[in-house]
C-alpha positions as CSV (number, residue, x, y, z in Angstrom):
1,M,101.7,149.1,159.5
2,D,100.3,152.4,158.4
3,G,97.8,153.0,155.7
4,A,100.3,152.3,152.9
5,G,100.0,149.0,151.2
6,L,96.4,148.7,152.2
7,R,94.0,148.6,149.3
8,I,90.3,148.6,150.3
9,G,87.4,148.3,147.9
10,T,84.2,146.4,147.2
11,Q,83.1,143.2,145.5
12,G,81.8,144.6,142.2
13,W,80.7,148.1,141.2
14,N,77.7,147.6,139.0
15,Y,74.9,148.2,141.5
16,A,71.9,150.5,140.7
17,A,71.1,150.4,144.5
18,W,74.2,152.6,145.1
19,L,72.6,155.5,143.2
20,G,72.1,158.4,145.6
21,G,74.0,156.7,148.5
22,F,77.3,156.5,146.6
23,F,76.9,157.2,142.9
24,P,75.6,160.7,142.2
25,E,72.0,160.6,141.2
26,G,71.7,160.3,137.4
27,T,75.0,158.5,136.9
28,R,74.7,156.2,133.9
29,A,75.5,152.5,134.4
30,A,78.1,152.9,131.8
31,D,79.9,155.4,134.0
32,F,79.7,153.4,137.3
33,L,83.2,152.0,137.0
34,A,84.8,155.3,136.2
35,T,82.9,157.0,139.1
36,Y,83.8,154.2,141.5
37,A,87.5,154.5,140.6
38,R,87.5,158.1,141.8
39,A,86.7,156.8,145.3
40,F,88.6,153.5,145.5
41,D,91.8,152.2,143.9
42,T,90.8,148.5,143.6
43,V,87.8,146.4,143.0
44,E,87.0,142.7,142.8
45,V,85.5,141.5,139.5
46,D,82.8,138.8,140.0
47,S,81.9,138.3,136.3
48,T,85.1,136.4,135.6
49,F,83.8,133.6,137.9
50,Y,81.2,132.8,135.2
51,A,83.5,132.8,132.2
52,V,86.9,133.9,130.9
53,P,86.3,137.5,129.9
54,P,86.8,138.6,126.3
55,S,89.7,140.9,125.6
56,K,87.3,143.7,124.8
57,S,85.9,143.7,128.3
58,V,89.3,143.5,130.0
59,H,90.7,146.5,128.0
60,G,87.5,148.4,128.6
61,W,87.9,148.0,132.3
62,A,91.5,149.2,132.1
63,G,90.5,152.2,129.9
64,R,87.9,153.5,132.3
65,T,90.2,153.6,135.3
66,P,93.2,155.7,136.2
67,D,96.8,154.7,136.6
68,G,97.4,152.8,139.8
69,F,94.0,151.2,139.9
70,T,93.9,147.4,140.3
71,F,91.4,144.7,139.5
72,A,91.1,141.4,141.5
73,L,89.7,138.7,139.2
74,K,87.9,135.5,140.3
75,M,89.0,132.2,138.6
76,P,86.2,130.8,136.4
77,Q,83.9,128.3,138.1
78,E,84.7,125.8,135.4
79,V,88.0,125.4,137.1
80,T,86.9,125.5,140.7
81,H,83.4,124.2,140.9
82,E,82.6,122.2,137.8
83,R,85.9,120.4,137.2
84,R,87.2,120.8,140.8
85,L,90.8,121.7,139.8
86,R,91.1,118.5,137.7
87,G,92.2,118.6,134.1
88,T,91.7,122.4,133.9
89,E,95.1,123.4,132.5
90,E,93.7,124.7,129.2
91,V,91.2,126.9,130.9
92,E,93.7,128.1,133.4
93,T,96.2,129.1,130.7
94,E,93.5,131.0,128.8
95,F,92.3,132.8,131.9
96,F,95.8,133.7,133.2
97,G,96.7,135.0,129.7
98,R,93.6,137.1,129.6
99,A,94.2,138.5,133.1
100,R,97.7,139.6,132.1
101,E,96.1,141.8,129.5
102,L,95.3,144.2,132.3
103,G,99.1,144.9,132.7
104,E,100.0,146.9,135.7
105,K,96.3,147.1,136.6
106,L,96.1,143.4,137.4
107,G,95.8,142.7,141.1
108,P,95.4,139.3,142.8
109,I,93.5,136.4,141.4
110,L,91.0,134.6,143.7
111,V,90.5,130.9,143.4
112,Q,87.2,130.4,145.2
113,L,86.6,126.8,146.1
114,G,83.0,125.6,146.7
115,P,81.6,124.8,150.2
116,D,81.5,121.1,149.1
117,F,85.3,121.1,148.3
118,Q,86.6,119.4,151.4
119,P,90.0,118.2,152.6
120,D,89.6,114.8,151.0
121,E,90.2,116.6,147.8
122,L,93.6,117.9,149.0
123,P,95.4,115.9,146.3
124,A,93.7,117.9,143.6
125,L,94.7,121.1,145.3
126,A,98.3,119.9,145.7
127,E,98.4,119.3,141.9
128,F,96.9,122.7,141.1
129,V,99.1,124.8,143.2
130,P,102.4,124.2,141.3
131,R,100.6,125.2,138.1
132,V,100.1,128.7,139.3
133,P,102.4,131.0,137.3
134,D,105.1,132.7,139.3
135,D,104.4,136.1,137.9
136,L,100.8,136.3,139.2
137,R,99.5,136.8,142.7
138,V,96.9,134.2,143.6
139,A,94.8,133.6,146.7
140,I,92.8,130.5,147.5
141,E,89.5,130.7,149.4
142,F,88.2,127.8,151.4
143,R,84.5,127.7,152.1
144,N,84.3,124.6,154.3
145,H,85.2,124.7,158.0
146,K,87.0,121.4,157.8
147,W,90.0,123.2,156.1
148,A,90.6,125.0,159.4
149,D,90.9,121.8,161.4
150,R,94.2,121.7,163.3
151,R,95.0,118.4,161.6
152,V,94.6,119.8,158.1
153,L,95.5,123.5,158.3
154,P,99.3,123.2,158.9
155,T,99.5,121.1,155.7
156,V,97.5,123.6,153.7
157,L,99.5,126.6,155.0
158,S,102.8,124.9,154.2
159,L,101.6,124.0,150.7
160,L,100.5,127.6,149.9
161,A,103.6,129.1,151.5
162,G,105.8,126.9,149.4
163,H,104.4,128.5,146.3
164,G,103.8,132.1,147.6
165,I,100.0,131.7,147.4
166,A,97.8,133.5,149.9
167,F,95.2,131.9,152.1
168,A,92.2,134.1,151.4
169,L,90.7,135.5,154.6
170,N,86.9,135.3,154.2
171,D,84.9,136.7,157.0
172,G,81.7,134.8,156.3
173,P,79.8,131.7,157.7
174,W,82.6,129.2,156.9
175,I,85.8,129.7,159.0
176,P,85.6,131.3,162.4
177,R,86.8,134.9,162.6
178,D,89.2,134.2,165.4
179,I,91.0,131.7,163.2
180,L,91.1,134.1,160.3
181,L,92.5,136.9,162.5
182,A,95.2,134.5,163.7
183,L,96.0,133.5,160.1
184,A,96.3,137.2,159.2
185,L,99.5,137.3,161.3
186,R,100.9,134.2,159.5
187,P,100.9,135.2,155.9
188,T,101.8,132.6,153.3
189,A,102.5,135.2,150.6
190,D,103.7,138.8,150.2
191,F,100.0,139.9,150.3
192,H,96.7,139.2,152.0
193,Y,93.4,138.9,150.3
194,V,90.5,139.7,152.7
195,R,86.8,139.4,151.9
196,W,84.2,140.7,154.2
197,M,81.1,138.7,153.3
198,G,78.8,138.8,156.3
199,P,77.0,135.9,158.0
200,D,74.4,135.3,155.3
201,R,72.4,137.0,152.5
202,S,69.5,138.2,154.5
203,I,70.2,141.9,153.6
204,T,68.5,142.5,150.2
205,D,68.4,146.3,150.2
206,H,71.9,147.5,149.3
207,S,71.3,151.2,149.3
208,H,72.5,151.9,152.9
209,V,74.1,150.3,155.9
210,Q,71.6,148.2,158.0
211,A,73.9,146.2,160.3
212,D,76.3,147.5,162.8
213,R,79.6,145.7,162.2
214,T,81.8,148.2,164.1
215,D,83.2,145.7,166.5
216,E,84.2,143.2,163.7
217,E,85.7,146.0,161.6
218,Q,87.8,147.3,164.5
219,A,89.1,143.8,165.2
220,W,90.2,143.4,161.6
221,A,91.8,146.9,161.5
222,E,93.7,146.2,164.7
223,T,95.0,142.9,163.3
224,L,95.9,144.3,159.9
225,R,97.9,147.0,161.6
226,R,99.9,144.3,163.4
227,L,101.1,142.7,160.3
228,P,104.8,141.7,160.3
229,E,107.2,144.5,159.5
230,R,108.2,142.8,156.3
231,R,106.0,144.3,153.6
232,V,102.7,142.4,153.3
233,E,100.3,144.2,150.9
234,V,96.6,144.0,151.7
235,F,93.7,143.8,149.2
236,G,90.4,143.9,151.0
237,Y,86.9,143.8,149.5
238,F,83.5,144.3,151.1
239,S,80.3,142.6,150.0
240,N,76.9,144.4,150.2
241,Y,75.8,141.6,152.5
242,W,78.4,142.5,155.1
243,A,76.3,145.5,156.4
244,G,74.0,146.4,153.6
245,H,76.1,149.0,151.6
246,A,79.6,148.0,150.6
247,P,81.0,151.5,149.7
248,A,80.1,152.8,153.2
249,S,81.7,149.7,154.8
250,A,84.9,150.2,152.7
251,R,85.1,153.8,153.8
252,A,84.7,152.9,157.4
253,M,87.6,150.4,157.1
254,Q,89.7,153.0,155.4
255,R,89.2,155.4,158.3
256,L,90.1,152.7,160.8
257,L,93.3,152.0,158.9
258,G,94.3,155.6,158.9
259,Q,93.3,156.5,155.3
260,T,91.2,159.4,154.2
261,P,88.2,158.1,152.2
262,T,86.5,159.9,149.3
263,E,83.0,160.9,150.4
264,P,80.0,160.5,148.0
265,D,79.3,164.2,147.9
266,T,82.8,164.8,146.6
267,L,82.0,162.5,143.7
268,A,78.9,164.5,142.9
269,E,81.1,167.7,142.8
270,Q,83.6,166.0,140.5
271,T,80.8,164.9,138.2
272,S,79.5,168.4,137.9
273,L,82.9,169.5,136.5
274,F,82.6,167.3,133.4
């Protein structure tokens, strides 16, 4: 697979720590998203994890980004963490409806399960999966290593594949990377959702890269380039905790995948034109 069909971005955009290293000095917070969208064509929205966003916010995001830009939205925690996928149909319907207001700018939806959501709750997952609307792309993220157990994983993959739902590939402290890389070659949907989280949250300065993740990034790039010939789109998002500065990590991955990243000094030049 070449660079086509590979959308790389970051987890969020509203970081004052990116001023100078990514956002041109003096960029107003209100202009962060529009500036970000000149460098990347997708972003993961974290705020939807805390509540269903109002229509005004959704349309505001869409209005500040160009055609072709996509937003990945996180399912509200009321569904995943508080009610643990049980009796959440009303919230799901409201959220999915609000997500659709993004129109063509809607990317995948991430259902992030908590670390305490374990395989003994598989029945709740099995009841939730059929409720996912066919017109939406949804990925489910497992944050407990027990889901990767060889006695559990085949059942989970079969369940997701039966409904065209992606197994989110989260490079963090939960599921070993070698398993994730193997799963990348066994897609359960027509897309992959990759999240580069890092081993922990020890990096607190997000203004620049502070950890060398070159080997890990190269392993991911090599694997993503080996995807099956049938089209599998990739949506990948870097956290600041991966190496310290998500925009730089995203640009590094773009290079490894054969894409030409937009450098920060170019953003400054573009800003000066307005």
